C-alpha positions as CSV (number, residue, x, y, z in Angstrom):
1,M,251.6,-112.2,387.2
2,R,254.6,-109.4,386.2
3,Y,256.9,-112.2,385.0
4,L,256.3,-113.0,381.4
5,A,256.0,-116.6,380.3
6,E,258.6,-117.8,377.5
7,S,255.9,-118.1,375.3
8,F,253.7,-114.4,376.5
9,A,258.1,-113.0,375.9
10,L,258.4,-114.5,372.8
11,G,254.1,-113.6,371.5
12,A,255.2,-109.9,372.3
13,L,258.1,-109.3,370.2
14,R,256.3,-111.5,367.4
15,R,253.2,-108.6,367.6
16,G,256.6,-105.8,368.1
17,R,256.2,-105.1,371.6
18,P,259.5,-105.0,373.4
19,V,260.5,-106.3,376.3
20,E,262.2,-106.0,379.4
21,Q,264.4,-107.5,382.3
22,F,265.9,-105.0,385.0
23,L,269.4,-106.6,385.9
24,G,270.7,-105.3,389.1
25,P,273.1,-102.9,390.6
26,T,276.9,-101.8,389.3
27,H,279.3,-98.8,389.5
28,A,281.6,-97.4,387.8
29,A,284.7,-94.9,389.2
30,K,282.7,-94.9,392.8
31,R,279.5,-94.0,391.5
32,L,276.6,-96.0,392.1
33,G,274.1,-97.4,388.7
34,V,271.9,-100.3,387.8
35,R,271.6,-102.0,384.8
36,Y,268.3,-103.3,382.1
37,V,268.4,-105.2,378.9
38,E,265.6,-104.2,376.0
39,V,265.0,-106.5,373.1
40,R,263.0,-104.4,371.0
41,P,261.5,-105.5,367.6
42,R,262.2,-103.3,364.3
43,G,261.3,-104.1,360.9
44,G,261.6,-108.0,361.0
45,T,264.8,-107.3,363.1
46,Y,265.1,-108.0,366.8
47,E,267.6,-105.6,368.7
48,I,269.0,-106.0,372.1
49,F,269.6,-102.9,374.2
50,L,272.0,-102.8,377.6
51,R,271.0,-99.7,379.3
52,T,273.5,-98.8,382.3
53,V,272.0,-95.8,384.0
54,E,273.6,-94.1,387.6
55,D,270.9,-95.1,390.7
56,V,269.7,-91.5,391.2
57,G,266.4,-92.6,392.1
58,H,264.2,-92.6,395.4
59,E,260.3,-94.1,396.4
60,T,258.7,-91.7,394.5
61,F,261.2,-91.4,391.6
62,V,261.9,-94.4,389.6
63,D,261.7,-93.8,386.0
64,L,264.6,-95.7,384.5
65,A,264.5,-93.8,381.6
66,E,265.4,-90.2,382.9
67,F,267.9,-91.4,384.8
68,P,271.8,-89.8,383.4
69,P,274.2,-92.0,381.7
70,L,276.2,-94.2,384.6
71,D,279.6,-92.4,383.0
72,P,279.3,-89.1,381.8
73,D,282.2,-89.3,379.3
74,T,281.1,-92.7,378.0
75,E,280.3,-92.4,374.3
76,E,276.9,-92.1,373.3
77,E,276.2,-95.9,372.4
78,E,277.0,-96.7,375.6
79,F,274.1,-95.0,377.1
80,G,271.7,-97.2,375.4
81,R,274.1,-99.7,373.8
82,L,273.1,-101.8,371.0
83,I,274.9,-104.9,371.6
84,A,273.4,-107.6,369.3
85,A,270.6,-108.3,366.6
86,A,268.9,-111.2,365.8
87,G,266.0,-112.4,362.8
88,D,263.5,-113.8,365.1
89,P,262.8,-114.1,368.7
90,L,263.7,-116.6,369.8
91,T,267.6,-115.9,369.3
92,A,266.9,-112.6,370.0
93,L,266.1,-114.1,373.7
94,N,269.2,-116.1,374.0
95,A,271.7,-113.6,372.6
96,A,270.3,-111.4,375.1
97,E,270.6,-114.1,377.9
98,D,273.9,-114.5,376.5
99,C,275.3,-111.3,377.1
100,T,273.7,-110.2,380.1
101,G,273.2,-112.7,382.5
102,A,269.2,-112.0,381.8
103,V,267.3,-115.4,382.9
104,R,264.5,-116.8,380.9
105,H,261.9,-116.3,383.1
106,R,262.3,-112.9,384.5
107,W,261.3,-110.9,381.4
108,V,258.5,-108.4,381.3
109,N,256.8,-105.8,379.4
110,A,258.1,-102.5,378.5
111,A,258.2,-100.1,381.3
112,M,257.7,-102.7,383.9
113,T,261.1,-102.5,384.5
114,Q,260.6,-99.4,386.6
115,D,258.4,-101.8,389.2
116,E,261.0,-103.8,389.4
117,Y,263.2,-101.0,389.9
118,N,261.1,-99.5,392.8
119,D,260.9,-103.5,395.0
120,F,264.6,-103.0,394.3
121,V,264.9,-99.4,396.1
122,Q,261.9,-100.6,398.7
123,S,264.2,-103.8,400.0
124,G,267.4,-101.4,400.4
125,R,269.0,-102.1,397.0
126,P,270.1,-105.3,397.6
127,L,273.9,-106.2,396.1
128,R,273.1,-110.0,396.0
129,G,270.2,-110.7,395.1
130,S,266.6,-109.2,394.1
131,P,263.5,-108.3,397.2
132,D,262.3,-112.0,396.1
133,G,265.9,-113.6,397.0
134,Y,266.7,-114.9,393.0
135,P,270.4,-113.6,392.2
136,L,270.4,-110.5,390.2
137,A,272.2,-110.6,386.7
138,G,274.6,-107.8,387.8
139,T,275.8,-109.1,390.6
140,H,276.9,-112.3,388.4
141,G,279.9,-110.7,387.6
142,P,280.9,-109.3,384.2
143,A,278.6,-110.2,381.1
144,R,279.6,-112.0,378.3
145,T,279.7,-111.0,375.0
146,V,278.9,-112.3,372.0
147,T,282.0,-113.1,369.7
148,A,282.1,-113.9,366.3
149,D,282.4,-117.3,366.3
150,D,278.8,-117.4,368.9
151,A,277.6,-115.6,366.0
152,S,278.2,-118.1,363.2
153,D,277.0,-121.0,365.4
154,R,273.7,-119.7,366.1
155,G,273.3,-118.0,362.3
156,A,270.3,-115.4,362.8
157,L,272.6,-113.7,365.2
158,R,274.6,-110.7,364.1
159,M,277.0,-107.8,365.5
160,P,274.7,-104.6,364.7
161,R,274.8,-102.0,362.4
162,R,273.6,-98.5,362.1
163,P,270.7,-98.5,360.4
164,P,269.7,-95.8,357.2
165,I,268.2,-92.9,357.2
166,S,265.4,-94.1,355.7
167,E,264.9,-96.1,358.4
168,A,264.8,-92.9,360.4
169,L,261.0,-91.9,361.0
170,Q,260.0,-95.2,361.7
171,I,262.2,-95.9,364.4
172,L,260.8,-92.3,365.9
173,R,257.6,-93.8,365.8
174,D,258.9,-97.0,367.2
175,E,260.4,-95.3,370.2
176,L,257.1,-92.8,370.6
177,E,254.8,-96.2,370.7
178,S,256.8,-98.1,372.9
179,G,255.2,-97.3,376.4
180,H,251.5,-98.7,374.8
181,R,249.9,-95.9,374.2
182,E,248.1,-94.0,371.6
183,L,250.1,-91.2,370.3
184,A,247.2,-88.6,371.1
185,E,247.5,-89.6,374.9
186,L,251.4,-88.7,375.1
187,T,251.9,-85.4,377.2
188,A,254.9,-83.1,375.8
189,R,257.1,-84.7,378.7
190,E,256.4,-88.1,377.4
191,I,257.3,-87.4,374.4
192,W,260.4,-85.5,374.5
193,L,261.9,-88.1,376.9
194,A,261.3,-90.7,373.2
195,F,263.1,-88.0,370.9
196,L,265.8,-88.1,372.9
197,R,265.7,-91.9,373.2
198,F,265.7,-91.4,369.1
199,G,268.4,-88.8,369.3
200,R,271.1,-90.9,371.1
201,R,270.5,-93.7,368.0
202,R,273.5,-93.2,365.8
203,F,272.7,-93.8,361.8
204,D,275.0,-94.6,358.8
205,T,275.8,-90.8,358.1
206,A,279.2,-89.4,357.1
207,V,281.5,-88.4,360.2
208,T,281.3,-84.8,360.0
209,P,280.1,-82.0,362.1
210,D,276.6,-81.3,360.6
211,S,276.0,-84.5,358.9
212,D,273.8,-85.4,362.0
213,G,271.9,-83.2,364.3
214,L,268.9,-82.3,366.4
215,L,266.6,-79.1,366.9
216,F,264.4,-77.9,369.0
217,Q,262.5,-75.7,368.0
218,Y,259.0,-73.5,368.7
219,G,257.0,-70.8,368.2
220,T,253.5,-69.4,366.5
221,H,252.9,-70.3,363.5
222,A,249.8,-70.1,360.6
223,F,251.4,-72.9,358.4
224,S,247.9,-74.0,357.4
225,G,244.4,-73.2,358.6
226,S,244.6,-71.2,362.1
227,P,247.9,-69.8,364.6
228,M,249.3,-72.7,366.2
229,F,251.7,-72.9,369.5
230,T,253.8,-75.5,367.5
231,L,256.8,-77.3,369.5
232,D,258.7,-78.9,366.5
233,L,261.5,-82.0,367.2
234,T,263.3,-82.1,364.1
235,R,266.3,-84.9,363.5
236,Q,268.4,-83.8,360.1
237,F,270.4,-86.1,358.2
238,E,273.2,-84.3,355.5
239,I,272.8,-86.7,352.1
240,N,276.3,-86.5,350.2
241,D,276.2,-87.3,346.4
242,A,278.6,-89.9,344.7
243,E,281.5,-87.4,344.8
244,G,280.7,-87.1,348.5
245,E,279.4,-83.3,348.4
246,H,276.7,-82.0,350.3
247,D,273.8,-82.4,347.8
248,Q,270.3,-81.9,350.7
249,Y,269.6,-82.2,353.5
250,M,266.9,-84.7,355.3
251,Q,264.7,-84.2,358.3
252,V,262.4,-86.2,360.2
253,H,259.7,-84.1,362.5
254,C,258.1,-84.4,365.6
255,E,255.5,-81.9,366.0
256,L,253.0,-80.9,368.8
257,R,251.3,-78.3,368.2
258,Y,248.7,-76.7,370.7
259,V,245.7,-73.8,370.5
260,P,247.6,-70.7,371.5
261,R,247.2,-69.5,374.9
262,P,248.7,-66.2,375.5
263,S,251.0,-68.2,378.3
264,L,252.1,-69.8,375.5
265,Q,252.0,-66.7,372.9
266,N,254.1,-64.9,375.8
267,L,257.0,-67.7,375.2
268,G,257.6,-66.2,371.4
269,T,260.3,-67.8,369.3
270,F,263.1,-70.5,369.8
271,D,265.2,-72.7,368.7
272,S,268.3,-74.9,369.5
273,W,270.4,-77.4,367.4
274,F,272.9,-79.9,369.1
275,L,275.0,-81.6,366.3
276,H,276.1,-85.4,367.4
277,D,279.9,-85.2,365.9
278,A,280.7,-81.8,366.9
279,G,282.1,-82.8,370.0
280,D,278.4,-81.8,372.0
281,D,277.1,-83.4,374.7
282,L,273.7,-84.7,374.4
283,D,272.4,-84.8,377.7
284,G,274.3,-81.1,378.7
285,W,272.1,-80.0,375.5
286,A,268.8,-81.6,376.2
287,E,269.2,-80.1,380.6
288,S,269.3,-77.2,379.3
289,L,266.0,-77.0,377.7
290,N,263.7,-78.5,380.4
291,A,263.2,-74.9,381.7
292,R,261.8,-74.3,377.8
293,L,259.3,-77.0,378.7
294,E,258.1,-76.2,381.6
295,L,254.4,-75.0,380.3
296,L,253.7,-77.8,378.1
297,R,255.3,-80.6,380.3
298,D,252.1,-82.6,381.6
299,R,250.0,-80.6,378.4
300,K,248.7,-83.3,375.7
301,P,248.9,-81.9,372.1
302,A,246.1,-80.8,370.4
303,E,247.8,-82.6,367.3
304,I,250.8,-84.3,366.8
305,S,252.4,-84.8,363.5
306,L,255.0,-86.6,362.7
307,Y,257.1,-86.6,358.4
308,E,259.7,-86.5,356.9
309,E,260.6,-83.9,354.2
310,R,264.4,-82.9,352.3
311,I,265.3,-79.8,352.2
């Protein structure tokens, strides 16, 4: 049974597992796209994300997480936009349905939306209904936005805030674990995609060019013990003092370590930065690094280390 009964959807959320719903087709500037909504538990809160991506899939490419944003000029939050948060699972499902047109009996476990999308593609991308004949949320017209009065009526519902950087490591860990697989089972490609989802999430930082950055770097090092080829995916936040002056940086690391075979050692060393508030394009930066990942894409690291440090 693909769809979750309400009790199972609520149970999944209480256990810390996200639920999703495919919302169907949409469009912008004559470009076709699809939408899906996710309710994601995090630290006692249930966050609701609306994801709008360009419909670039086909019968052998259905991973919605890899699709580009429908509007490339849209602000970062529009791709995986946090639209609301709630204090309990039932209020979160109600809010998600109010905001997006989702319905109670079509929630699925995380990553199952790609099966929904595959059915959508196989049936010829119907504009007015799902492959089984049910009207898709995307065909209902514009999604309703929760107003301040709605939030007041619900009590537990509130509009989103940017989380503090102290929560960044746990949010990265949640992204890596969102596919219900052990960390040690993930490939470099899967970890990279999770890191990019984490990278798109903005935190409560000053709006300065170097306050929030992503670093992709690799090389062969012997920091502790034998030399290992290490791919280090880092998020760096600037911390200011009470006067607003630079004090230090906090870095959140996801290190992937491999036995240094000659093919990896021959890559040498490399690093590349992306800065959120410097006018850079995150998707363009990520695409420029795809070739750098080619040798590692489907390899599982010998070791994975998640940690934070202040420098």
